[in-house]
N, C-alpha and C positions, 0 to 999 in steps of 0.2 A: 345337230351340229350346223352352225351357220356356214354358208358359202363364203369363200374368200375370193374377192374380185381382183385378178391380176391383169393389168394392162401390159401388153407386150409391144414395145417399140423396137422392132428388129433393126431398123435404120439401113445403113449402107455397107458395102463391101462384104466382109465376113460376118457382119452383124446377124443377118438372117440364119446363117449356118450355125453359129454358136448359141443363139437364143432358142433355136429349135431343140438343140441338145438339152439346154438348161430347163426348158419347159417340160420335156419328156421326163427328166429326173424328178421334177416337182410333181408330175403326174404319178410316178412310182411312189413317191412319198405319200401321196394322197391315197393310193391303193393300200399302202401299208398301215397308215394311221386312221383311215376312215374319214379324213378331212376332205371336203369337197372344194375343189378350185374351179373357178369360172374365169376363163381366159378371154380377152378381147384384144384384137390387134388394132394398131393405129400407125399412122405415118409420122416420120420426123426425118429431118435432114435432106440430102439430095433426093431421095425417093419421094419426099413430100413436095419438094420444089417441082419435080418433074410432073407430079399429078395434080398439084394445086397451085403452084406458083409461090407457095409460102413454105419456109422450113419448119414451121410449127403451126399447122392449121388449127383454127379454133375448135374444130371437132376433136382433134387429139387432145388439146388442153382440157376440154370439157370431160373427156373420158378419164383423164388422169386425175382430175380433181375429185372424181367419185370412186377412185380405186383404193383397195387396201394396200396395195404395193404396185410398183412399176418395175418391169424388167426391161432394161435398155441394152441393145447390142452395140452399135458403134455409129458414129456420125462422121461423114467426110467423103470427098470425092476429088480425084486428081485434077479434074477439069478446072477447078477453082484455084489450084496452087500457083499457077503461073498467070493468073488473072487478078491482080491486085485491085483492079478497078470494078470487080463485080459487086454490084449493090446488094444482091441477095446471096447469102452463102449458107451452107448446111450448118455450120457451127453456131449461126445466130439462132437456130432452133433450139440447140442445147442450152445456150445461155438464157434464152427466154423462158425455157422450161424451169431452169434453176431459180430464176428471178420470180416467176409467176407462182411457183409453189413454195417460195422462201426456203429453199434448200441450202441453208447457210453452212451446214457442217458436212464436209466430205470426210469419211472415214475410210482409211486404207490399211488394212492389216499386212504386214511384211513378216510372214512366218514361213521358214524353210522346211520343206519335208526332207527328212534325213536322206531319203532315197535319191534326192536331187542335189546332194552336196557337190557332186562332180559336174553338174550342168552349168554352174556359175564360172565366170572367169576369175572369180576371187578364190583364194586358197581355202580348202575345207575347214582347216583349223581355225580360221578367222570367222567362218560362218556358223559353225556348230552352236546351236542354241539360240540363234537370233530370233527375237520375237518383238517387233516394233509395231506400234499403232500410231499412225499419222492422223492428226486432226488438222485439216486444211479449210480455211475460211473460203466460202465458195461463191458468195453473191455480192461481194464488194471488191475493193482493190482496183488495180489497174485495168482489169477486164471489163469493169462497169463504170469507171469514173468518167466524168465530163468536165471540160470539153474534150471531145474525141474527134479529130478532124484533120484533113489534108488541106494545105493552102491552096488557093486558087491557081497559083502558077505551078503547083506540084513539087516545089523545091523543099518543102518542109511538112512536118506532121506533128501532131500533139496527141498524146495519151495522158490521162490524169490518174495518178495514184492517190486515192482518198480513202480514209477510214474514219468512222465515228467511234466514240468510246463504247457505245452500246453494241456495235457490230463486233468489236474485239471482246467485250465482256461475255457475250452469249456463247461464243465458240470456246473461249477460255474455260468457262464453267463446265461445258461438256467434256473438255480434255481432263480437267482436274477430277471430275467425278469418275471417269474411266480409270484414271491412274490410281485413285483411292481403292479400286477393286483389283488392281494388278500388282505391280512392284513399287508402287507409290513414288514414281519419279516422272517429272515433266521437264522437257527441254523445250523452251520457247525460242524459235529461230526468227531473227529479224536482221535488219542492217541499220541499227540505231546510231552507228558512227557516221552515217551519211544522210539518212532519210528522216524527215520530220515525222512521217507517219509511223515509222518504226519506233521512234522515241515515244509516241503516244501509245503504240502497242505495248511496249515494255512497261510503261507506267501502269496501264490497265491490268496487264497480266500479274504484275507485282501486287496490285490491290486484291485481285481475285485469289491469289495464293494465300493471303492471310485467312481466308475462310476454310483452308485445307491444311492445317498445321502438320498433319500426318504425312503430307506429300512434300518430298524434297524437289525443289525446282531450280533450274539454271536457265540462263540466257546464253545464246550462241549466235555469233554472226553467221549469215547464210554461207558465205564463202568457206568459213571454217567447217561448218556443218556438212557441206558437200564433200569435204576431204575426210572428215571423221566417219562418215557413213561407210567409206570404203576401208579406211584404216582400222577402225575398231567399232563395228556396227552393234556389238553386244552391249555397249555402254548405254544405249538408248532404250527407253521403255515407251513413254508416250511422247510424241513430237508434235508441238503446236506451232502453226505458222500460217502465214497469209496466203492469198490466192495464187499469185504467180510463183512465189518461192515453193509453195507446196506442189504446184504442177511439175516444177522441174525436179525437186528433190524426190518425189515419189517415183517418177520415171527412172531416175538414177537408182533408187532403192530396188527397182524391179530386177536389177542385175544380181541382187543378193539372192533372189529366188530363182535365178537361172533364166527366166523368161518373163516378158509381160503376159504371156499366155497362162500364167499361174496365179495372177493377182486380181482379186475381187475388190470392189469398193461399194460403199453406200453413201448416198447424198441425202441428208436428213434435214428436216425442219421440225415443226411441231406437229405436223399431220402426216400426209402421204410422203413416202420415201421412194427414191429411185435406186435400183441396184444394177451395177453394170461392171464388166471387166474393164480394167484400166487400158488395155490395148486400144489402138485405133481401128479404122476400118480396113487397114492392110489390103489396099487394092491390088497389090502385086500378087497376092495368093487368093484373092476372092474367087470363088467358084471352082477352085482346084480340089477342095475337100481335104485339105491338109491342116487347117487352122486348128489350134489347141483349144478345145471347148472347156477346159478345166477351170479357167478363170470365170467363165459365165456360170458354170455349175457351182463354183465356190460363192458366186454372188447370190445364188439361190439359197445357199446355206446361211449366208448373212441375212437374207430376207426372212428365212424361217426363224432365225434367232431374234432379230430386232424388230420386225414388223408384225409377224404372224403368231408370235407367242408359242413357238414350237422349238425351243432350244435343244431338246433331246433329239429331234429329227435333224436339226442343223448338225449336231455331232455325228449322226449317222452318215450323213452325206460326206463329211470331212473324213470319217473313218473309211468309207468305201473308196474315196480317191486314194488314201494312203495305202489301202490294201492293193489297189490296182498298181500303183507305182511299185510297191513292194514285190509284186509278181513280175516286175521287169518290163512293163508295157510303157511305151513312150510315143508321143507325136514327134514329128521331125524337129521341132524347136527345142526339145529337151532330150533328144536322143544322143547317147554317148557313143564314142567311136567303138566299132566292133559289135554294135547291136544287131542281133539276128533279124532277118526280115520278118519272121512271124511275130516278133515283139514290137515292131514299128507299126503304129496304127494310124489310120486316117481319122478325120473328125468324127464320123459316125461310129466307127469301130471303138473309139475311146469312150464315147458316150454309152455304147452298149455294154461295155465292160463295167462301167460304173453301175449301170442299172442292174446287171446280173449280180454284182456283189451286194448291192443293197437288198435285193430280194432273197439272196442266199444267207446273208447275215440275219435277216428277219426271221427266216425259217429256222435257223440254228437257235436263236433266242426263244422262238415259240415252242420248240421241242424240249427245252430245258425245264 
């Protein structure tokens, strides 16, 4: 069996804490399956700036380009938040990574574990059965458009929102392909009543839809979509949208799952893909050992499924998490009122529970 090379970009804040847990779960999967994983660490974000002066050193990019998959923790540091004049910022490393690897498709599953129905601020009867798959275009739009500048006098600034037909087409194809294997519905989200780029987006998505007659598709303005996600999230199957709209909507959708600490993502192109929890670096809790590692562990499940050709093992990880939650264990972000102290776990303890269940479930299957 060949070795699978995994580059780990722990990054900033709680990134090192949660990627450590995710890596250990992947090692357990290796023990169970016999698959060999080779891990290599590299720098990104603030930690990379501190060490090298760059948010994405060339050495990191070289490693990533040779990897079978990339596990990313989080990028960001509060010292930059109140310094808009900073020329080098942690997030530049993340954007450069996406652009350099042509990771144009960001995939974010929004699926609620039944055990966490009461962790969300939304009524359980609205949430039951929600299963949404977001496809967010990731390497174009307003985050990458030019010109992008501040005026010499500091009184004005420009960001440019731009898309080409091909950039829209390739992400739309991925969304429609996924929908054809799910509930055969695509909702394309834009702002075509105001933005010229959205009118182009709508035109191209309509063209792509003709190649998937089995898929029902609709268009929705982003302001309406943001309301519908809370009012009736079960109406959505696959949601297709642009870079900035997707960034905002998927963070909103995290409240459906009860916490950002429960949501994984995959950033994919045609070759190497990056897997990461959608939460940020959370500097307010970094180093306290209370971060929820389940989003990072679920990102490993996505990696197993989409990049490593191990879908059965991906389901094993998801099942182990469901079992741990069913047993009543929680981290602080998903803990309900009245939870007994022995059921509230820190980062490491939650990871250990998942690993224990993985090994136990494997021994049960082996004995049958």
